[in-house]
N, CA, C and O of each residue as an XYZ file, in Angstrom:
780
protein
N     177.107    121.939    150.476
C     175.896    122.582    150.087
C     175.368    121.887    148.827
O     176.128    121.533    147.926
N     174.042    121.704    148.792
C     173.433    121.017    147.647
C     173.107    122.014    146.551
O     173.134    123.226    146.769
N     172.805    121.504    145.392
C     172.448    122.363    144.257
C     171.205    123.193    144.563
O     171.123    124.361    144.180
N     170.279    122.614    145.224
C     169.044    123.310    145.554
C     169.334    124.512    146.444
O     168.815    125.606    146.223
N     170.155    124.295    147.431
C     170.496    125.386    148.355
C     171.259    126.484    147.619
O     171.050    127.666    147.892
N     172.126    126.117    146.704
C     172.871    127.110    145.939
C     171.921    127.976    145.097
O     172.064    129.198    145.070
N     170.955    127.352    144.411
C     169.975    128.114    143.612
C     169.178    129.050    144.490
O     168.957    130.204    144.123
N     168.741    128.575    145.644
C     167.970    129.419    146.556
C     168.795    130.619    147.025
O     168.292    131.741    147.086
N     170.028    130.380    147.347
C     170.878    131.469    147.816
C     171.144    132.481    146.706
O     171.173    133.687    146.950
N     171.338    131.977    145.477
C     171.622    132.866    144.353
C     170.411    133.729    144.011
O     170.541    134.936    143.806
N     169.260    133.122    143.951
C     168.064    133.844    143.508
C     167.284    134.490    144.648
O     166.287    135.162    144.384
N     167.684    134.321    145.874
C     166.965    134.932    146.994
C     167.120    136.447    146.991
O     166.268    137.156    147.526
N     168.189    136.946    146.399
C     168.398    138.380    146.336
C     167.537    139.031    145.261
O     167.329    140.244    145.298
N     167.032    138.258    144.310
C     166.181    138.800    143.250
C     164.739    138.847    143.735
O     164.258    137.907    144.368
N     164.055    139.942    143.437
C     162.647    140.079    143.812
C     161.859    140.549    142.597
O     162.322    141.399    141.836
N     160.641    139.977    142.417
C     159.759    140.388    141.307
C     159.019    141.650    141.705
O     158.765    141.895    142.884
N     158.674    142.449    140.698
C     157.920    143.676    140.968
C     156.479    143.315    141.334
O     156.026    142.198    141.083
N     155.777    144.260    141.920
C     154.385    144.050    142.341
C     153.502    143.722    141.139
O     152.648    142.839    141.220
N     153.703    144.427    140.030
C     152.865    144.202    138.848
C     153.075    142.789    138.286
O     152.129    142.153    137.822
N     154.321    142.308    138.334
C     154.593    140.946    137.860
C     153.931    139.921    138.761
O     153.352    138.952    138.271
N     154.003    140.117    140.063
C     153.363    139.190    141.002
C     151.847    139.182    140.820
O     151.216    138.128    140.898
N     151.263    140.354    140.577
C     149.817    140.463    140.377
C     149.406    139.726    139.097
O     148.383    139.041    139.074
N     150.192    139.865    138.050
C     149.894    139.186    136.791
C     149.986    137.673    136.947
O     149.141    136.948    136.421
N     150.991    137.187    137.655
C     151.140    135.746    137.899
C     149.942    135.225    138.695
O     149.424    134.147    138.403
N     149.509    135.974    139.679
C     148.359    135.578    140.490
C     147.104    135.501    139.626
O     146.331    134.551    139.750
N     146.889    136.494    138.747
C     145.731    136.482    137.859
C     145.776    135.280    136.928
O     144.748    134.647    136.687
N     146.959    134.957    136.399
C     147.090    133.814    135.500
C     146.751    132.520    136.215
O     146.113    131.643    135.632
N     147.164    132.386    137.462
C     146.862    131.176    138.229
C     145.356    131.049    138.440
O     144.807    129.956    138.304
N     144.679    132.154    138.772
C     143.238    132.126    138.986
C     142.505    131.817    137.689
O     141.551    131.039    137.695
N     142.930    132.410    136.575
C     142.287    132.181    135.287
C     142.428    130.722    134.872
O     141.477    130.137    134.355
N     143.572    130.139    135.084
C     143.792    128.742    134.750
C     142.909    127.850    135.587
O     142.346    126.878    135.083
N     142.784    128.165    136.841
C     141.940    127.344    137.711
C     140.480    127.406    137.278
O     139.773    126.405    137.389
N     140.009    128.546    136.790
C     138.619    128.672    136.347
C     138.411    128.027    134.989
O     137.335    127.491    134.726
N     139.385    128.064    134.143
C     139.261    127.552    132.785
C     139.005    126.047    132.783
O     138.137    125.577    132.048
N     139.721    125.304    133.569
C     139.575    123.846    133.592
C     138.187    123.434    134.069
O     137.581    122.576    133.426
N     137.639    123.989    135.159
C     136.282    123.611    135.544
C     135.236    124.009    134.493
O     134.266    123.278    134.290
N     135.417    125.147    133.827
C     134.475    125.534    132.773
C     134.507    124.542    131.621
O     133.464    124.157    131.093
N     135.703    124.133    131.237
C     135.836    123.157    130.166
C     135.187    121.844    130.567
O     134.509    121.211    129.758
N     135.389    121.438    131.793
C     134.768    120.203    132.276
C     133.250    120.331    132.275
O     132.553    119.380    131.923
N     132.730    121.485    132.661
C     131.283    121.705    132.678
C     130.712    121.661    131.263
O     129.644    121.085    131.052
N     131.400    122.257    130.293
C     130.945    122.234    128.904
C     130.933    120.800    128.377
O     129.973    120.385    127.728
N     131.991    120.047    128.652
C     132.052    118.640    128.221
C     130.919    117.834    128.849
O     130.284    117.022    128.176
N     130.667    118.055    130.124
C     129.583    117.339    130.809
C     128.237    117.687    130.182
O     127.389    116.810    130.022
N     128.028    118.955    129.825
C     126.769    119.368    129.206
C     126.587    118.695    127.844
O     125.491    118.238    127.521
N     127.649    118.632    127.048
C     127.568    117.971    125.743
C     127.238    116.493    125.915
O     126.399    115.958    125.191
N     127.881    115.841    126.853
C     127.615    114.419    127.111
C     126.175    114.218    127.564
O     125.528    113.251    127.161
N     125.671    115.116    128.392
C     124.301    115.033    128.872
C     123.311    115.180    127.726
O     122.343    114.423    127.644
N     123.540    116.148    126.838
C     122.642    116.341    125.698
C     122.653    115.110    124.798
O     121.593    114.657    124.365
N     123.818    114.568    124.511
C     123.914    113.366    123.684
C     123.201    112.193    124.351
O     122.519    111.415    123.685
N     123.361    112.070    125.656
C     122.688    111.003    126.392
C     121.179    111.139    126.351
O     120.467    110.145    126.202
N     120.682    112.369    126.482
C     119.240    112.589    126.419
C     118.692    112.290    125.026
O     117.588    111.762    124.895
N     119.452    112.624    123.990
C     119.018    112.309    122.632
C     118.922    110.800    122.440
O     117.995    110.316    121.792
N     119.861    110.064    122.992
C     119.827    108.609    122.901
C     118.631    108.053    123.656
O     117.968    107.132    123.178
N     118.350    108.603    124.832
C     117.194    108.153    125.605
C     115.910    108.458    124.849
O     114.998    107.631    124.835
N     115.816    109.634    124.217
C     114.620    109.990    123.453
C     114.432    109.021    122.286
O     113.303    108.629    121.993
N     115.515    108.629    121.615
C     115.425    107.670    120.523
C     114.962    106.320    121.051
O     114.116    105.670    120.438
N     115.506    105.897    122.174
C     115.107    104.618    122.761
C     113.654    104.670    123.222
O     112.927    103.685    123.096
N     113.225    105.818    123.758
C     111.836    105.965    124.195
C     110.898    105.875    122.998
O     109.766    105.411    123.131
N     111.362    106.314    121.832
C     110.573    106.264    120.615
C     110.511    104.839    120.074
O     109.909    104.604    119.026
N     111.107    103.912    120.754
C     111.154    102.510    120.366
C     111.886    102.317    119.033
O     111.603    101.377    118.290
N     112.811    103.200    118.749
C     113.598    103.052    117.535
C     112.790    103.302    116.278
O     113.095    102.730    115.231
N     111.770    104.138    116.353
C     110.927    104.422    115.198
C     111.740    104.976    114.049
O     112.706    105.712    114.250
N     111.337    104.613    112.835
C     112.030    105.073    111.640
C     111.041    105.906    110.837
O     109.915    105.471    110.596
N     111.448    107.089    110.425
C     110.598    107.910    109.590
C     111.412    108.336    108.379
O     112.490    108.916    108.511
N     110.887    108.044    107.209
C     111.616    108.331    105.982
C     110.689    108.989    104.962
O     109.487    108.724    104.935
N     111.263    109.843    104.132
C     110.538    110.375    102.985
C     110.805    109.414    101.836
O     111.956    109.137    101.502
N     109.744    108.915    101.242
C     109.881    107.924    100.175
C     109.042    108.341     98.977
O     108.224    109.256     99.073
N     109.241    107.680     97.868
C     108.389    107.814     96.702
C     107.802    106.449     96.406
O     108.519    105.449     96.357
N     106.486    106.413     96.209
C     105.848    105.164     95.851
C     104.750    105.431     94.841
O     104.310    106.565     94.654
N     104.321    104.360     94.197
C     103.300    104.463     93.163
C     101.941    104.264     93.809
O     101.684    103.229     94.425
N     101.065    105.262     93.668
C      99.704    105.152     94.180
C      98.764    105.436     93.020
O      98.760    106.535     92.467
N      97.966    104.435     92.654
C      97.021    104.532     91.541
C      97.703    104.989     90.257
O      97.162    105.808     89.514
N      98.891    104.454     90.003
C      99.605    104.739     88.771
C     100.419    106.013     88.766
O     101.083    106.312     87.773
N     100.387    106.777     89.854
C     101.151    108.023     89.932
C     102.254    107.890     90.970
O     102.028    107.376     92.065
N     103.455    108.359     90.620
C     104.539    108.346     91.596
C     104.315    109.496     92.573
O     104.166    110.649     92.166
N     104.293    109.175     93.854
C     103.875    110.114     94.881
C     104.915    110.186     95.990
O     105.474    109.165     96.389
N     105.178    111.409     96.494
C     106.030    111.585     97.673
C     105.213    111.248     98.905
O     104.049    111.635     99.011
N     105.816    110.533     99.831
C     105.102    110.117    101.039
C     106.077    110.050    102.210
O     107.295    110.054    102.027
N     105.516    109.989    103.415
C     106.300    109.813    104.633
C     105.971    108.439    105.190
O     104.816    108.142    105.495
N     106.995    107.600    105.322
C     106.856    106.270    105.901
C     107.311    106.338    107.349
O     108.436    106.748    107.637
N     106.429    105.933    108.260
C     106.727    105.953    109.694
C     106.597    104.530    110.216
O     105.505    103.962    110.216
N     107.714    103.952    110.664
C     107.734    102.572    111.152
C     107.907    102.595    112.660
O     108.848    103.202    113.172
N     107.003    101.937    113.373
C     107.055    101.826    114.833
C     106.861    100.370    115.208
O     105.742     99.857    115.233
N     107.966     99.723    115.495
C     107.884     98.305    115.863
C     107.404     97.483    114.682
O     108.039     97.485    113.628
N     106.287     96.778    114.844
C     105.771     95.930    113.772
C     104.654     96.624    112.986
O     103.998     95.983    112.165
N     104.428     97.909    113.220
C     103.393     98.652    112.504
C     104.017     99.792    111.706
O     105.071    100.320    112.061
N     103.337    100.160    110.615
C     103.816    101.283    109.821
C     102.629    102.098    109.336
O     101.502    101.607    109.267
N     102.904    103.354    109.003
C     101.902    104.201    108.367
C     102.582    104.993    107.260
O     103.764    105.327    107.346
N     101.810    105.286    106.221
C     102.289    106.062    105.089
C     101.336    107.237    104.917
O     100.128    107.053    104.764
N     101.882    108.434    104.942
C     101.087    109.647    104.774
C     101.489    110.308    103.455
O     102.674    110.485    103.174
N     100.480    110.671    102.645
C     100.758    111.304    101.360
C      99.611    112.233    100.989
O      98.535    112.179    101.586
N      99.852    113.089     99.994
C      98.816    113.970     99.471
C      98.493    113.564     98.045
O      99.388    113.267     97.253
N      97.188    113.553     97.723
C      96.791    113.213     96.359
C      96.907    114.433     95.449
O      97.342    115.496     95.890
N      96.521    114.287     94.186
C      96.635    115.371     93.213
C      95.813    116.605     93.560
O      96.122    117.705     93.103
N      94.756    116.427     94.375
C      93.922    117.553     94.783
C      94.412    118.187     96.085
O      93.777    119.112     96.590
N      95.516    117.714     96.631
C      96.080    118.284     97.856
C      95.487    117.721     99.141
O      95.788    118.220    100.226
N      94.650    116.691     99.039
C      94.077    116.075    100.241
C      95.069    115.081    100.825
O      95.716    114.317    100.109
N      95.166    115.116    102.152
C      96.098    114.228    102.851
C      95.435    112.871    103.106
O      94.264    112.805    103.478
N      96.190    111.800    102.904
C      95.703    110.438    103.118
C      96.727    109.683    103.962
O      97.919    109.990    103.943
N      96.242    108.704    104.690
C      97.135    107.850    105.468
C      96.695    106.407    105.301
O      95.519    106.075    105.452
N      97.661    105.559    104.988
C      97.422    104.122    104.943
C      98.381    103.490    105.932
O      99.425    104.060    106.247
N      98.039    102.348    106.404
C      98.908    101.710    107.388
C      98.781    100.212    107.343
O      97.951     99.650    106.628
N      99.602     99.602    108.104
C      99.598     98.152    108.174
C     100.618     97.696    109.192
O     101.080     98.459    110.040
N     100.938     96.475    109.081
C     101.921     95.926    109.989
C     102.108     94.462    109.697
O     101.499     93.907    108.783
N     102.929     93.867    110.461
C     103.150     92.451    110.264
C     104.456     92.001    110.856
O     105.299     92.791    111.280
N     104.579     90.734    110.865
C     105.785     90.115    111.379
C     106.253     89.070    110.381
O     105.490     88.605    109.534
N     107.492     88.721    110.499
C     108.071     87.622    109.729
C     108.556     86.592    110.744
O     108.720     86.897    111.925
N     108.776     85.401    110.281
C     109.231     84.348    111.175
C     110.673     83.993    110.870
O     111.051     83.790    109.716
N     111.464     83.923    111.919
C     112.858     83.517    111.798
C     112.910     82.006    111.582
O     111.920     81.313    111.816
N     114.058     81.489    111.137
C     114.176     80.036    110.930
C     113.876     79.210    112.194
O     113.438     78.063    112.100
N     114.112     79.800    113.369
C     113.835     79.058    114.603
C     112.369     79.155    115.038
O     111.999     78.618    116.081
N     111.520     79.847    114.233
C     110.102     79.948    114.547
C     109.714     81.182    115.339
O     108.526     81.427    115.548
N     110.689     81.966    115.785
C     110.373     83.181    116.547
C     109.931     84.295    115.592
O     110.316     84.319    114.423
N     109.121     85.209    116.112
C     108.617     86.323    115.323
C     109.575     87.509    115.395
O     110.303     87.690    116.371
N     109.552     88.304    114.336
C     110.289     89.562    114.322
C     109.492     90.548    113.481
O     108.782     90.144    112.561
N     109.605     91.854    113.791
C     108.919     92.849    112.962
C     109.501     92.850    111.555
O     110.670     92.519    111.360
N     108.682     93.223    110.575
C     109.177     93.351    109.210
C     110.246     94.434    109.147
O     110.173     95.432    109.864
N     111.219     94.236    108.302
C     112.263     95.243    108.120
C     111.746     96.348    107.203
O     110.713     96.194    106.551
N     112.465     97.449    107.161
C     112.088     98.552    106.280
C     112.053     98.094    104.823
O     111.151     98.474    104.078
N     113.023     97.284    104.415
C     113.067     96.787    103.036
C     111.850     95.914    102.728
O     111.293     96.002    101.634
N     111.432     95.076    103.675
C     110.260     94.226    103.463
C     108.982     95.061    103.358
O     108.105     94.752    102.550
N     108.873     96.107    104.162
C     107.701     96.987    104.092
C     107.676     97.717    102.760
O     106.621     97.822    102.134
N     108.831     98.228    102.316
C     108.890     98.927    101.026
C     108.560     97.982     99.875
O     107.928     98.394     98.902
N     108.975     96.726     99.972
C     108.637     95.743     98.948
C     107.119     95.525     98.908
O     106.530     95.424     97.831
N     106.500     95.453    100.076
C     105.047     95.298    100.156
C     104.336     96.513     99.551
O     103.348     96.363     98.832
N     104.839     97.709     99.844
C     104.221     98.921     99.319
C     104.401     99.046     97.809
O     103.634     99.752     97.155
N     105.396     98.377     97.251
C     105.660     98.423     95.811
C     104.878     97.346     95.053
O     105.095     97.158     93.856
N     103.989     96.649     95.723
C     103.219     95.566     95.108
C     102.122     96.131     94.207
O     101.737     97.292     94.349
N     101.620     95.315     93.283
C     100.462     95.748     92.491
C      99.277     96.024     93.414
O      99.168     95.459     94.502
N      98.395     96.905     92.950
C      97.224     97.283     93.732
C      95.979     97.043     92.893
O      95.908     97.491     91.749
N      94.996     96.340     93.449
C      93.731     96.084     92.764
C      92.682     96.987     93.400
O      92.475     96.958     94.613
N      92.016     97.796     92.558
C      91.049     98.782     93.054
C      89.695     98.521     92.403
O      89.582     98.386     91.184
N      88.668     98.455     93.255
C      87.285     98.308     92.799
C      86.645     99.687     92.859
O      86.395    100.210     93.945
N      86.379    100.278     91.704
C      85.833    101.630     91.658
C      84.317    101.626     91.871
O      83.651    100.600     91.732
N      83.804    102.793     92.208
C      82.358    102.949     92.450
C      81.533    102.683     91.192
O      80.369    102.293     91.279
N      82.137    102.895     90.025
C      81.397    102.677     88.773
C      81.332    101.201     88.381
O      80.784    100.867     87.331
N      81.886    100.311     89.216
C      81.819     98.875     88.966
C      83.016     98.306     88.237
O      83.100     97.092     88.056
N      83.943     99.145     87.812
C      85.118     98.645     87.104
C      86.195     98.219     88.100
O      86.242     98.689     89.237
N      87.046     97.323     87.640
C      88.157     96.829     88.456
C      89.447     97.165     87.728
O      89.592     96.883     86.538
N      90.389     97.773     88.454
C      91.642     98.221     87.873
C      92.818     97.635     88.640
O      92.754     97.439     89.854
N      93.891     97.361     87.908
C      95.164     96.961     88.505
C      96.147     98.092     88.249
O      96.339     98.523     87.112
N      96.771     98.568     89.331
C      97.794     99.602     89.233
C      99.122     98.993     89.646
O      99.222     98.326     90.676
N     100.136     99.229     88.831
C     101.486     98.814     89.196
C     102.457     99.805     88.595
O     102.576     99.946     87.377
N     103.143    100.482     89.489
C     104.071    101.550     89.115
C     103.344    102.522     88.192
O     102.316    103.063     88.602
N     103.805    102.773     86.992
C     103.160    103.744     86.116
C     102.043    103.176     85.257
O     101.546    103.863     84.365
N     101.638    101.938     85.506
C     100.642    101.294     84.664
C      99.280    101.230     85.345
O      99.184    101.069     86.561
N      98.228    101.360     84.539
C      96.859    101.184     85.007
C      96.158    100.302     83.974
O      96.097    100.648     82.794
N      95.633     99.169     84.421
C      94.998     98.222     83.513
C      93.612     97.876     84.036
O      93.459     97.466     85.187
N      92.603     98.043     83.188
C      91.253     97.647     83.583
C      91.095     96.143     83.334
O      91.411     95.645     82.253
N      90.604     95.436     84.345
C      90.449     93.982     84.239
C      88.999     93.545     84.464
O      88.748     92.364     84.699
N      88.056     94.461     84.397
C      86.656     94.177     84.702
C      86.128     93.001     83.893
O      85.445     92.140     84.447
N      86.422     92.942     82.600
C      85.872     91.901     81.720
C      86.740     90.648     81.635
O      86.445     89.757     80.839
N      87.774     90.558     82.415
C      88.687     89.406     82.311
C      88.390     88.294     83.326
O      89.054     87.258     83.296
N      87.430     88.477     84.209
C      87.134     87.459     85.222
C      86.369     86.297     84.582
O      85.465     86.499     83.771
N      86.753     85.080     84.966
C      86.049     83.903     84.449
C      84.786     83.630     85.269
O      84.432     84.422     86.143
N      84.108     82.520     84.993
C      82.856     82.186     85.680
C      83.048     81.921     87.171
O      82.083     81.984     87.933
N      84.284     81.625     87.605
C      84.580     81.402     89.027
C      85.000     82.698     89.733
O      85.317     82.683     90.923
N      85.003     83.814     89.000
C      85.386     85.098     89.586
C      86.887     85.252     89.744
O      87.346     85.955     90.644
N      87.671     84.592     88.868
C      89.131     84.647     88.937
C      89.656     85.274     87.650
O      89.146     85.012     86.561
N      90.687     86.106     87.796
C      91.311     86.769     86.664
C      92.821     86.596     86.770
O      93.402     86.706     87.850
N      93.448     86.320     85.616
C      94.902     86.192     85.566
C      95.444     87.349     84.736
O      95.020     87.558     83.600
N      96.394     88.107     85.314
C      96.950     89.292     84.651
C      98.471     89.193     84.639
O      99.092     88.915     85.665
N      99.062     89.421     83.472
C     100.518     89.463     83.356
C     100.932     90.922     83.252
O     100.446     91.654     82.389
N     101.846     91.347     84.148
C     102.298     92.733     84.181
C     103.785     92.763     83.831
O     104.589     92.058     84.440
N     104.139     93.584     82.847
C     105.542     93.754     82.469
C     106.000     95.129     82.907
O     105.416     96.140     82.517
N     107.050     95.167     83.720
C     107.590     96.449     84.197
C     109.064     96.295     84.519
O     109.483     95.320     85.144
N     109.850     97.282     84.079
C     111.291     97.317     84.384
C     111.996     96.011     84.026
O     112.737     95.462     84.842
N     111.774     95.520     82.837
C     112.415     94.290     82.358
C     112.107     93.081     83.233
O     112.892     92.135     83.283
N     110.977     93.107     83.920
C     110.560     91.986     84.756
C     109.074     91.742     84.522
O     108.342     92.644     84.114
N     108.641     90.524     84.781
C     107.250     90.159     84.603
C     106.682     89.696     85.931
O     107.304     88.907     86.643
N     105.499     90.190     86.259
C     104.766     89.731     87.430
C     103.504     89.028     86.961
O     102.836     89.480     86.031
N     103.182     87.907     87.618
C     101.979     87.158     87.308
C     101.004     87.363     88.464
O     101.283     86.980     89.601
N      99.857     87.972     88.159
C      98.888     88.362     89.171
C      97.624     87.522     89.022
O      97.056     87.412     87.935
N      97.196     86.933     90.131
C      95.941     86.186     90.189
C      95.000     86.966     91.089
O      95.324     87.233     92.245
N      93.817     87.338     90.558
C      92.859     88.151     91.301
C      91.567     87.359     91.464
O      91.006     86.872     90.482
N      91.093     87.230     92.708
C      89.761     86.696     92.990
C      88.838     87.906     93.145
O      89.139     88.817     93.916
N      87.736     87.920     92.429
C      86.869     89.087     92.455
C      86.417     89.392     93.873
O      85.758     88.576     94.518
N      86.778     90.576     94.352
C      86.421     91.077     95.679
C      86.844     90.135     96.810
O      86.224     90.115     97.873
N      87.916     89.349     96.570
C      88.357     88.378     97.574
C      89.881     88.235     97.608
O      90.391     87.171     97.962
N      90.604     89.280     97.249
C      92.061     89.255     97.376
C      92.771     88.915     96.090
O      92.155     88.593     95.073
N      94.080     88.997     96.163
C      94.918     88.701     95.013
C      96.291     88.271     95.494
O      96.666     88.518     96.641
N      97.041     87.624     94.604
C      98.411     87.201     94.889
C      99.221     87.349     93.605
O      98.685     87.271     92.499
N     100.534     87.568     93.777
C     101.386     87.735     92.603
C     102.712     87.038     92.841
O     103.113     86.776     93.975
N     103.385     86.746     91.723
C     104.670     86.076     91.794
C     105.455     86.410     90.532
O     104.854     86.620     89.478
N     106.779     86.463     90.610
C     107.574     86.691     89.406
C     107.811     85.402     88.613
O     108.341     85.450     87.503
N     107.425     84.262     89.170
C     107.733     82.993     88.501
C     106.526     82.324     87.846
O     106.714     81.404     87.050
N     105.306     82.740     88.139
C     104.133     82.135     87.520
C     102.880     82.443     88.322
O     102.946     82.961     89.437
N     101.733     82.114     87.728
C     100.458     82.392     88.390
C     100.274     81.524     89.628
O     100.558     80.326     89.608
N      99.805     82.131     90.684
C      99.475     81.406     91.910
C      98.024     80.968     91.790
O      97.153     81.762     91.433
N      97.774     79.718     92.088
C      96.420     79.184     91.959
C      95.498     79.801     93.017
O      95.937     80.044     94.141
N      94.232     80.058     92.679
C      93.298     80.726     93.582
C      93.121     80.014     94.933
O      92.912     80.674     95.950
N      93.201     78.721     94.952
C      93.015     77.972     96.209
C      94.238     78.050     97.136
O      94.183     77.603     98.282
N      95.338     78.620     96.633
C      96.554     78.726     97.434
C      96.613     79.971     98.320
O      97.535     80.097     99.126
N      95.659     80.889     98.192
C      95.655     82.082     99.036
C      94.229     82.405     99.464
O      93.259     81.966     98.846
N      94.128     83.192    100.547
C      92.852     83.563    101.210
C      92.225     82.318    101.754
O      91.150     82.378    102.351
């Protein structure tokens, strides 16, 4: 006789009560239901995560950030929204009016291919000096917390050179009257080199 047969013969005389058998049956059914429910919950979580990824991809990887930038000499809270090679900045002025500015651009890789500007490049552009021609005929340069009137500094060719000192750094700004401007940290850019 084998060990298996001996165990069967020994325990065949023992019988479980009805209540014990009913409890074992309930436990088996509960276990069978628990595993499919857990699988369904896991599948639902995976589905939600997948849909979120698809929604992000459908948005073309747009980036939206709350930033602070200098507008007309005042530090202002704004929302920067980047979509591919275009961006927009939404902010409120001191009177509570909402404004939106935008732009875009590309940079060129060393191999000559184009790529959208990075967030850092856009923020660098937004941190540039700003030349404003007011309705009263004056011309102002704004850079970070500074506002400088340059109306009387233009020469006979309509060119003005402005040195801006900010944050232990110097910027050299060349302004063509009503025809653009350029700046550099290393020296003045000649008027014929831009526009």
